[in-house]
C-alpha positions as a Markdown table, in Angstrom:
| # | Residue | x | y | z |
|---|---|---|---|---|
| 1 | Met | 9.5 | 0.4 | -1.6 |
| 2 | Ile | 10.8 | 1.3 | 1.8 |
| 3 | Gly | 7.7 | 3.4 | 2.5 |
| 4 | Ala | 5.4 | 0.6 | 1.3 |
| 5 | Leu | 7.0 | -1.8 | 3.9 |
| 6 | Leu | 7.0 | 0.7 | 6.7 |
| 7 | Val | 3.4 | 1.8 | 6.3 |
| 8 | Gln | 2.1 | -1.6 | 7.1 |
| 9 | Gln | -0.1 | -1.4 | 10.3 |
| 10 | Thr | 0.7 | 2.2 | 10.9 |
| 11 | Arg | -0.1 | 5.7 | 9.6 |
| 12 | Trp | 1.9 | 7.5 | 6.9 |
| 13 | Val | 2.8 | 10.3 | 9.3 |
| 14 | Gln | 4.8 | 7.8 | 11.4 |
| 15 | Val | 6.5 | 6.5 | 8.2 |
| 16 | Glu | 7.5 | 10.0 | 7.2 |
| 17 | Gln | 9.4 | 10.3 | 10.5 |
| 18 | Ser | 11.2 | 7.0 | 9.8 |
| 19 | Leu | 12.0 | 8.0 | 6.3 |
| 20 | Ala | 13.5 | 11.3 | 7.5 |
| 21 | Ala | 15.7 | 9.4 | 10.0 |
| 22 | Leu | 16.9 | 7.0 | 7.3 |
| 23 | Arg | 17.5 | 9.9 | 4.9 |
| 24 | Ala | 19.5 | 11.8 | 7.5 |
| 25 | Gln | 21.7 | 8.8 | 7.8 |
| 26 | Ser | 21.9 | 8.3 | 4.0 |
| 27 | Leu | 20.3 | 4.9 | 4.4 |
| 28 | Leu | 17.7 | 5.1 | 1.6 |
| 29 | Arg | 20.3 | 3.5 | -0.8 |
| 30 | Pro | 19.8 | -0.2 | -1.0 |
| 31 | Glu | 23.5 | -1.1 | -0.9 |
| 32 | Leu | 23.8 | 0.7 | 2.4 |
| 33 | Leu | 20.4 | -0.5 | 3.8 |
| 34 | Ala | 21.3 | -4.1 | 3.0 |
| 35 | Asp | 24.4 | -4.0 | 5.3 |
| 36 | Val | 23.2 | -1.7 | 8.1 |
| 37 | Asp | 23.2 | -3.0 | 11.7 |
| 38 | Leu | 19.8 | -4.3 | 12.5 |
| 39 | Gln | 19.6 | -2.6 | 16.0 |
| 40 | Arg | 20.6 | 0.7 | 14.4 |
| 41 | Leu | 18.0 | 0.3 | 11.7 |
| 42 | Ala | 15.3 | -0.7 | 14.2 |
| 43 | Glu | 16.0 | 2.5 | 16.2 |
| 44 | Leu | 15.8 | 4.7 | 13.1 |
| 45 | Ile | 12.4 | 3.2 | 12.0 |
| 46 | Arg | 10.9 | 3.0 | 15.5 |
| 47 | Pro | 8.2 | 5.6 | 14.7 |
| 48 | Ser | 6.7 | 3.1 | 12.2 |
| 49 | Gly | 6.1 | 0.4 | 14.8 |
| 50 | Phe | 7.0 | -3.3 | 14.6 |
| 51 | Asn | 10.5 | -1.9 | 14.1 |
| 52 | His | 12.5 | -5.1 | 14.8 |
| 53 | Gln | 10.4 | -7.1 | 12.3 |
| 54 | Lys | 10.4 | -4.3 | 9.7 |
| 55 | Ser | 14.1 | -3.7 | 10.0 |
| 56 | Ala | 14.9 | -7.4 | 9.2 |
| 57 | Arg | 12.5 | -7.3 | 6.3 |
| 58 | Leu | 14.0 | -4.0 | 5.0 |
| 59 | Arg | 17.5 | -5.4 | 5.1 |
| 60 | Arg | 16.4 | -8.7 | 3.4 |
| 61 | Ile | 14.6 | -6.9 | 0.6 |
| 62 | Ala | 17.4 | -4.4 | 0.1 |
| 63 | Gly | 19.8 | -7.4 | -0.3 |
| 64 | Trp | 17.3 | -9.1 | -2.8 |
| 65 | Trp | 17.1 | -5.8 | -4.7 |
| 66 | Gln | 20.8 | -5.6 | -5.0 |
| 67 | Ala | 21.1 | -9.3 | -6.0 |
| 68 | Gln | 18.6 | -8.7 | -8.8 |
| 69 | Gly | 20.6 | -5.7 | -10.2 |
| 70 | Gly | 18.5 | -2.9 | -8.7 |
| 71 | Tyr | 16.0 | -0.8 | -10.4 |
| 72 | Pro | 17.5 | -0.9 | -13.9 |
| 73 | Ala | 17.3 | -4.7 | -14.0 |
| 74 | Leu | 14.0 | -5.1 | -12.2 |
| 75 | Ser | 12.3 | -2.4 | -14.3 |
| 76 | Arg | 12.8 | -4.7 | -17.3 |
| 77 | Trp | 10.8 | -7.5 | -15.7 |
| 78 | Thr | 7.2 | -8.0 | -16.8 |
| 79 | Thr | 4.6 | -6.8 | -14.3 |
| 80 | Pro | 3.4 | -10.4 | -13.5 |
| 81 | Asp | 7.0 | -11.6 | -12.9 |
| 82 | Leu | 7.9 | -8.6 | -10.8 |
| 83 | Arg | 4.7 | -8.9 | -8.8 |
| 84 | Gly | 5.4 | -12.6 | -8.2 |
| 85 | Ala | 9.0 | -11.9 | -7.1 |
| 86 | Leu | 7.9 | -9.2 | -4.7 |
| 87 | Leu | 5.2 | -11.5 | -3.2 |
| 88 | Gly | 8.0 | -14.0 | -2.6 |
| 89 | Gln | 9.7 | -11.5 | -0.2 |
| 90 | Ser | 9.1 | -11.7 | 3.5 |
| 91 | Gly | 6.4 | -9.2 | 4.6 |
| 92 | Val | 5.3 | -8.4 | 1.1 |
| 93 | Gly | 1.6 | -9.2 | 0.4 |
| 94 | Pro | -0.6 | -8.2 | -2.5 |
| 95 | Glu | -1.3 | -4.7 | -1.3 |
| 96 | Thr | 2.4 | -3.9 | -0.7 |
| 97 | Ala | 3.5 | -5.5 | -3.9 |
| 98 | Asp | 0.9 | -3.5 | -5.9 |
| 99 | Ala | 1.9 | -0.3 | -4.2 |
| 100 | Ile | 5.5 | -0.9 | -5.1 |
| 101 | Leu | 4.5 | -1.6 | -8.7 |
| 102 | Leu | 2.2 | 1.4 | -9.0 |
| 103 | Tyr | 4.3 | 4.0 | -7.2 |
| 104 | Gly | 7.8 | 2.6 | -7.6 |
| 105 | Phe | 7.8 | 1.0 | -11.0 |
| 106 | Asn | 5.0 | 3.1 | -12.7 |
| 107 | Arg | 3.0 | 0.0 | -13.6 |
| 108 | Pro | -0.7 | 0.1 | -14.2 |
| 109 | Val | -2.1 | -1.8 | -11.3 |
| 110 | Phe | -4.7 | -0.9 | -8.7 |
| 111 | Val | -3.9 | -1.1 | -5.0 |
| 112 | Val | -6.7 | -3.0 | -3.2 |
| 113 | Asp | -6.5 | -1.9 | 0.5 |
| 114 | Ala | -8.8 | -1.8 | 3.5 |
| 115 | Tyr | -10.2 | 1.6 | 2.4 |
| 116 | Leu | -11.2 | 0.3 | -1.1 |
| 117 | Arg | -12.7 | -2.9 | 0.3 |
| 118 | Arg | -14.8 | -1.0 | 2.8 |
| 119 | Leu | -15.9 | 1.5 | 0.2 |
| 120 | Gln | -16.8 | -1.2 | -2.3 |
| 121 | Gln | -18.6 | -3.2 | 0.4 |
| 122 | Arg | -20.7 | -0.2 | 1.5 |
| 123 | Leu | -21.5 | 1.0 | -2.0 |
| 124 | Ala | -22.3 | -2.3 | -3.7 |
| 125 | Gly | -21.2 | -5.3 | -1.7 |
| 126 | Arg | -18.4 | -7.6 | -2.8 |
| 127 | Thr | -17.1 | -11.1 | -2.4 |
| 128 | Asp | -14.5 | -11.8 | 0.2 |
| 129 | Gly | -11.1 | -13.4 | -0.4 |
| 130 | Asp | -8.4 | -13.1 | -3.0 |
| 131 | Asn | -10.7 | -13.6 | -6.0 |
| 132 | Gly | -12.8 | -10.7 | -4.8 |
| 133 | Asp | -9.7 | -8.5 | -4.4 |
| 134 | Gln | -8.4 | -9.5 | -7.9 |
| 135 | Ala | -11.8 | -8.7 | -9.4 |
| 136 | Leu | -11.9 | -5.4 | -7.5 |
| 137 | Ala | -8.4 | -4.5 | -8.8 |
| 138 | Arg | -9.4 | -5.4 | -12.4 |
| 139 | Gln | -12.6 | -3.3 | -12.1 |
| 140 | Trp | -10.8 | -0.2 | -10.8 |
| 141 | Leu | -7.9 | -0.7 | -13.3 |
| 142 | Ala | -10.4 | -0.7 | -16.1 |
| 143 | Ala | -12.2 | 2.3 | -14.8 |
| 144 | Cys | -8.8 | 4.1 | -14.8 |
| 145 | Asp | -8.2 | 3.0 | -18.4 |
| 146 | His | -5.1 | 1.2 | -17.3 |
| 147 | Asp | -3.4 | 4.6 | -16.9 |
| 148 | Val | -0.8 | 4.8 | -14.1 |
| 149 | Glu | -1.5 | 8.4 | -13.2 |
| 150 | Arg | -5.3 | 7.8 | -13.0 |
| 151 | Cys | -4.7 | 4.7 | -10.8 |
| 152 | Arg | -2.6 | 6.8 | -8.5 |
| 153 | Gln | -5.1 | 9.6 | -8.3 |
| 154 | Ala | -8.1 | 7.2 | -7.8 |
| 155 | His | -6.2 | 5.3 | -5.1 |
| 156 | Ala | -5.3 | 8.6 | -3.3 |
| 157 | Leu | -9.0 | 9.7 | -3.5 |
| 158 | Val | -10.1 | 6.4 | -2.1 |
| 159 | Val | -7.6 | 6.7 | 0.8 |
| 160 | Ile | -8.7 | 10.3 | 1.5 |
| 161 | His | -12.4 | 9.3 | 1.4 |
| 162 | Gly | -11.7 | 6.4 | 3.7 |
| 163 | Gln | -9.9 | 8.6 | 6.2 |
| 164 | Arg | -12.5 | 11.4 | 6.2 |
| 165 | Asn | -15.8 | 9.6 | 5.7 |
| 166 | Cys | -15.9 | 5.9 | 5.1 |
| 167 | Arg | -14.1 | 4.9 | 8.3 |
| 168 | Pro | -14.9 | 1.7 | 10.3 |
| 169 | Lys | -17.5 | 3.9 | 12.1 |
| 170 | Pro | -18.5 | 6.1 | 9.1 |
| 171 | Asp | -19.2 | 9.8 | 9.1 |
| 172 | Cys | -21.8 | 9.9 | 6.3 |
| 173 | Arg | -22.7 | 13.6 | 6.8 |
| 174 | Gly | -21.6 | 15.5 | 3.8 |
| 175 | Cys | -20.3 | 12.4 | 2.1 |
| 176 | Pro | -20.4 | 13.0 | -1.7 |
| 177 | Leu | -21.2 | 9.3 | -2.3 |
| 178 | Gln | -24.1 | 9.2 | 0.0 |
| 179 | Pro | -26.8 | 9.2 | -2.7 |
| 180 | Gly | -25.5 | 6.0 | -4.2 |
| 181 | Cys | -24.5 | 4.3 | -1.0 |
| 182 | Ser | -26.6 | 1.5 | 0.3 |
| 183 | Tyr | -24.9 | 1.7 | 3.7 |
| 184 | Ala | -25.6 | 5.4 | 4.3 |
| 185 | Gly | -29.4 | 4.9 | 4.6 |
| 186 | Ser | -29.2 | 1.4 | 6.2 |
| 187 | Ser | -30.6 | 0.5 | 9.6 |
| 188 | Ile | -27.0 | -0.5 | 10.6 |
| 189 | Leu | -26.0 | 3.2 | 10.4 |
| 190 | Ala | -29.2 | 4.3 | 12.2 |
| 191 | Arg | -28.3 | 2.2 | 15.2 |
| 192 | Arg | -24.9 | 3.8 | 15.6 |
């Protein structure tokens, strides 16, 4: 959950530095994180960027986590209830909530992120907005047979593909999806 909050608007390599600093100070435990001095926390997570905003969010969500009874209690919640509660936390949007559900609680959900939206738009087009994201999540969840490990693997592959090939300015050379991609042969790409 800490990683999911820290990775917002930054790269995972920066988050790893912040997590290492928190680990070195034994602050990955919610009961300690909830009470840590905000300035100290902000300094420890500085590599992740937006450190003052993220430190306040981390402390609040750690307090919420503790108040709910921690992992043992929260893991008994239904997926929709847990997702709704996560979305009620400051700084937790659908992508972050779903990442927490998939990776932290082993729930069969599909994380819709910028990489997936871009890939889907280039391959087949999609509708914008929350309904489009919800439909996209359902489509990919079904393609993964509602299996947690398949969802994780597919999400990881989408992220890797988005980082290597399907970037904002794409590198379509050698892209394994090029034959089925309407964007790869488009005039938009030719002008770049």
